[in-house]
C-alpha positions as CSV (number, residue, x, y, z in Angstrom):
1,M,-11.6,82.1,49.9
2,S,-8.7,81.8,47.4
3,F,-5.2,82.9,48.2
4,F,-5.5,86.1,46.2
5,Q,-8.9,86.9,47.8
6,R,-7.3,86.4,51.2
7,L,-4.4,88.6,50.3
8,A,-6.8,91.4,49.1
9,A,-8.7,91.1,52.3
10,L,-5.6,91.5,54.4
11,A,-4.6,94.5,52.3
12,A,-8.0,96.0,53.1
13,I,-7.5,95.3,56.8
14,A,-4.1,97.0,56.6
15,R,-5.8,99.9,54.9
16,A,-3.2,99.9,52.2
17,K,-4.7,102.9,50.3
18,F,-4.1,105.1,53.3
19,L,-0.3,104.2,53.5
20,T,0.3,107.3,51.2
21,L,0.4,109.3,54.5
22,T,3.5,107.5,55.5
23,L,5.0,108.0,52.0
24,V,4.6,111.8,52.2
25,C,5.8,112.0,55.8
26,L,9.0,110.1,54.8
27,L,9.4,112.3,51.7
28,V,9.4,115.4,53.9
29,A,12.0,113.9,56.2
30,A,14.2,112.8,53.3
31,C,14.0,116.2,51.5
32,Y,14.9,118.0,54.7
33,S,17.9,115.7,55.5
34,A,19.1,116.0,51.9
35,Q,19.8,119.7,52.5
36,S,22.8,118.7,54.7
37,V,23.8,115.2,53.9
38,A,23.7,112.7,51.0
39,L,21.1,110.1,51.7
40,E,22.4,106.5,51.9
41,L,20.3,103.9,50.1
42,E,20.6,101.3,52.9
43,L,19.4,103.7,55.5
44,L,16.6,104.8,53.3
45,V,15.4,101.2,52.8
46,Q,15.5,100.5,56.5
47,V,13.6,103.7,57.4
48,V,10.9,102.9,54.8
49,L,10.6,99.4,56.1
50,I,10.1,100.5,59.7
51,A,7.7,103.3,58.8
52,F,5.4,101.2,56.6
53,S,5.5,98.3,59.0
54,A,4.5,100.6,61.8
55,H,1.6,102.1,59.9
56,I,0.4,98.7,58.8
57,S,0.7,97.3,62.4
58,V,-1.3,100.1,64.0
59,N,-4.0,99.9,61.3
60,V,-4.4,96.2,61.6
61,F,-4.4,96.3,65.4
62,N,-7.1,99.0,65.1
63,E,-9.2,96.7,62.8
64,Y,-8.7,93.7,65.1
65,F,-9.5,95.4,68.3
66,D,-12.5,97.2,66.9
67,H,-13.8,93.8,65.6
68,R,-13.3,92.2,69.0
69,S,-15.1,95.1,70.9
70,G,-18.1,95.0,68.5
71,L,-17.4,98.6,67.3
72,D,-17.3,97.5,63.7
73,G,-20.9,96.5,63.9
74,L,-22.0,99.9,65.2
75,T,-20.3,102.4,63.0
76,Q,-21.7,103.9,59.8
77,R,-18.6,103.8,57.6
78,T,-17.4,106.5,55.2
79,E,-14.6,106.1,52.8
80,F,-12.2,107.6,55.3
81,S,-13.6,106.5,58.7
82,G,-15.1,103.6,60.5
83,G,-12.6,101.0,59.4
84,S,-12.7,98.7,56.4
85,G,-15.4,96.4,57.7
86,T,-13.5,93.4,56.3
87,L,-13.5,91.5,59.6
88,E,-17.2,92.0,59.9
89,R,-17.7,90.3,56.6
90,H,-14.9,87.7,57.1
91,P,-14.6,87.1,60.8
92,E,-12.5,84.0,60.1
93,L,-9.6,86.3,59.1
94,A,-9.4,87.7,62.7
95,R,-6.5,85.4,63.6
96,S,-4.6,86.1,60.4
97,A,-5.1,89.9,61.0
98,L,-3.6,89.6,64.5
99,W,-0.6,87.7,63.2
100,L,-0.1,90.4,60.5
101,A,-0.2,93.1,63.2
102,L,2.2,91.3,65.4
103,A,4.6,90.4,62.5
104,S,4.6,94.0,61.3
105,L,5.5,95.1,64.9
106,V,8.3,92.6,65.0
107,V,9.7,94.1,61.9
108,V,9.6,97.5,63.5
109,I,11.4,96.3,66.6
110,G,14.0,94.2,64.7
111,V,15.0,96.8,62.2
112,G,14.8,99.5,64.8
113,L,17.2,97.7,67.1
114,S,19.7,97.4,64.3
115,L,19.5,101.2,63.7
116,T,19.9,101.8,67.5
117,L,23.1,99.7,67.5
118,E,24.4,102.0,64.7
119,F,23.3,105.4,65.9
120,G,23.3,105.1,69.6
121,S,21.1,104.0,72.5
122,E,19.3,107.4,72.6
123,L,17.4,106.4,69.4
124,I,15.7,103.5,71.3
125,W,13.5,106.0,73.2
126,L,11.8,107.1,70.0
127,G,11.4,103.4,69.0
128,L,10.0,102.5,72.3
129,L,7.5,105.3,72.2
130,G,6.5,104.2,68.7
131,C,5.9,100.6,69.7
132,V,3.8,101.7,72.7
133,L,1.7,103.9,70.4
134,I,1.2,101.1,67.9
135,Y,-0.1,98.6,70.4
136,F,-2.0,100.7,72.9
137,Y,-3.6,103.3,70.7
138,T,-6.9,101.6,70.0
139,N,-7.5,99.6,73.2
140,Y,-6.2,102.1,75.8
141,F,-5.3,105.6,74.5
142,N,-8.8,106.1,73.1
143,R,-10.1,106.2,76.6
144,F,-8.1,109.3,77.5
145,A,-9.3,112.4,75.5
146,W,-6.0,114.4,75.2
147,L,-3.8,111.4,74.9
148,C,-6.1,110.0,72.1
149,W,-5.7,113.4,70.3
150,A,-1.9,113.6,70.7
151,A,-1.0,109.9,70.0
152,P,-1.3,110.0,66.1
153,G,0.8,113.2,65.9
154,L,3.5,111.7,68.2
155,G,3.6,108.6,66.1
156,F,3.9,110.2,62.7
157,G,5.4,113.6,63.5
158,I,7.9,112.7,66.2
159,C,8.6,108.9,66.0
160,M,8.5,108.7,62.2
161,V,9.6,112.1,60.8
162,V,12.0,113.2,63.5
163,G,13.3,109.6,63.8
164,A,13.9,109.4,60.1
165,I,15.7,112.7,60.0
166,W,17.9,111.5,62.9
167,V,18.8,108.4,61.0
168,F,19.4,110.2,57.7
169,Q,21.6,113.0,58.9
170,G,22.9,111.6,62.1
171,F,21.6,114.4,64.4
172,I,18.4,116.3,65.2
173,D,18.2,120.1,65.0
174,A,15.6,122.7,65.5
175,G,14.3,122.4,61.9
176,A,13.7,118.7,62.4
177,W,11.7,119.3,65.5
178,A,9.7,122.1,63.7
179,I,8.9,119.8,60.8
180,G,8.1,116.9,63.0
181,S,5.8,119.0,65.1
182,Y,4.1,120.5,62.1
183,V,3.4,117.0,60.7
184,G,2.3,115.8,64.1
185,L,-0.3,118.5,64.4
186,L,-1.7,117.8,60.9
187,V,-2.0,114.1,61.6
188,S,-3.6,114.5,65.0
189,N,-6.2,116.7,63.3
190,L,-6.7,114.2,60.6
191,L,-7.6,111.5,63.2
192,L,-9.6,113.9,65.3
193,L,-11.9,114.8,62.4
194,N,-12.2,111.2,61.4
195,Q,-13.6,110.4,64.9
196,F,-16.6,112.8,64.4
197,P,-18.9,110.5,62.4
198,D,-18.4,107.7,65.0
199,I,-19.1,109.6,68.2
200,E,-22.2,107.6,69.2
201,A,-20.7,104.2,68.3
202,D,-17.4,105.0,70.1
203,R,-19.3,106.1,73.2
204,Q,-21.0,102.6,73.3
205,V,-17.7,100.8,73.5
206,G,-16.2,103.0,76.2
207,R,-14.1,105.4,74.1
208,R,-13.5,108.9,75.6
209,H,-11.9,111.0,72.9
210,L,-12.4,114.8,72.8
211,A,-15.9,114.9,71.3
212,I,-17.2,112.4,73.8
213,R,-15.3,113.6,76.9
214,Y,-16.3,117.2,76.3
215,S,-18.6,117.9,73.3
216,F,-18.7,118.0,69.5
217,P,-18.4,121.8,69.4
218,F,-15.4,121.7,71.8
219,A,-13.6,119.1,69.7
220,R,-14.4,121.0,66.5
221,G,-12.7,124.1,68.1
222,V,-9.7,122.0,69.1
223,W,-9.5,120.8,65.5
224,L,-9.4,124.4,64.1
225,F,-7.0,125.6,66.8
226,G,-4.7,122.7,65.9
227,Y,-4.3,124.1,62.3
228,I,-3.7,127.6,63.6
229,I,-0.9,126.4,65.9
230,A,0.6,124.4,63.0
231,A,0.6,127.4,60.7
232,D,2.2,129.6,63.5
233,L,4.8,126.9,64.1
234,L,5.9,126.9,60.5
235,M,6.1,130.7,60.3
236,T,8.0,130.7,63.6
237,A,10.5,128.2,62.2
238,V,11.1,130.4,59.1
239,W,11.4,133.5,61.3
240,F,14.2,132.0,63.3
241,G,15.9,130.5,60.3
242,W,15.3,126.9,61.2
243,L,13.5,126.4,57.8
244,P,14.0,128.2,54.5
245,A,11.4,130.9,53.7
246,V,10.1,128.9,50.8
247,A,8.7,126.4,53.3
248,L,5.9,128.8,53.9
249,S,4.4,127.7,50.6
250,A,3.2,124.6,52.5
251,L,0.6,126.8,54.1
252,L,-1.1,127.4,50.7
253,P,-3.1,124.1,50.8
254,L,-4.4,125.2,54.2
255,L,-6.8,127.4,52.2
256,L,-8.9,124.3,51.8
257,L,-9.7,124.8,55.5
258,V,-12.2,127.4,54.4
259,P,-14.7,125.1,52.7
260,I,-14.0,122.3,55.3
261,S,-14.7,124.7,58.2
262,R,-17.8,126.1,56.5
263,R,-19.2,122.6,56.0
264,L,-18.1,121.4,59.4
265,W,-19.9,124.2,61.2
266,Q,-23.0,123.4,59.3
267,L,-23.0,119.7,60.2
268,R,-24.7,118.5,63.4
269,Q,-23.4,115.2,64.8
270,P,-24.9,112.6,64.7
271,V,-27.5,114.0,62.3
272,A,-25.0,114.3,59.4
273,T,-25.1,111.3,57.1
274,P,-22.0,109.2,56.2
275,G,-22.0,110.7,52.7
276,Q,-21.9,114.2,54.2
277,W,-19.0,113.3,56.5
278,G,-17.1,111.5,53.7
279,A,-17.0,114.6,51.6
280,V,-15.5,116.7,54.5
281,L,-13.0,114.0,55.5
282,G,-11.9,113.6,51.9
283,V,-11.0,117.3,51.5
284,Q,-9.0,117.1,54.7
285,V,-7.0,114.1,53.4
286,T,-6.2,116.1,50.2
287,L,-5.2,119.2,52.3
288,I,-2.7,117.3,54.4
289,H,-1.2,115.4,51.5
290,L,-0.8,118.5,49.5
291,S,0.7,120.5,52.3
292,L,3.3,117.8,53.0
293,L,4.1,117.4,49.3
294,V,4.5,121.2,48.8
295,L,6.7,121.3,51.9
296,A,8.9,118.5,50.5
297,L,9.2,120.3,47.1
298,A,10.0,123.6,48.8
299,L,12.8,121.9,50.8
300,V,14.2,120.4,47.6
301,L,14.1,123.8,45.8
302,S,15.8,125.5,48.7
């Protein structure tokens, strides 16, 4: 394998094409903070470095641990679930993948500690939570149904978005918590739906997420309820003046829930094929990206 082939394989293991989620999360945090302060380029660079390193680290740990557990050999992959399959095709890259995950985590810790020294020791608790989520999500949190559901939202919504706002504007207010919680609910739902095609494979390696611990219909109901709570949260934040009224425009992309829900209630796990699941998962990815982009634009216009 040439150097460039190896580099491309590691990019696939890091799931580089899915890092756009981090980008839109940071965009929302930056646009919210810009309402009250002028963003400093140095802080922006540090936050971007931490956020992307964290996302890469958790992705690569997920690929590495799923390869080690044998899960990669059991899943029927879609474009949006089941991992990249790169380590199944190139098991000799497992050690390199582990080093990439660890190196990315070291970047998160190193840059995070420098920000903690600047903004106060309280920030370290968000950083510590983030590091725990990165390392333990795949191997441990997936064995506890509700923790598995909440972990992605805590990572992206609270650690990333609220943490970024804290660094950008120097404090956290009610609007920051509202935006972080909204993002968190969307991301938890993103990962929840992505688990549906892999229920039987996950069960074989000891995972116990919602669809396994309870049932597929139960997990499907939690998924829909999560979006209802997210919409209510955004409307509540506007009602109390924590966010500008134009932020409600972020709810418009949630109309895509209609075709997703219709299709999701027609599917029967595990009868549905990877192609059928991939279509549903793709629309949800579009929904979440659009909602966060519209929210960022609304905050700029306000």
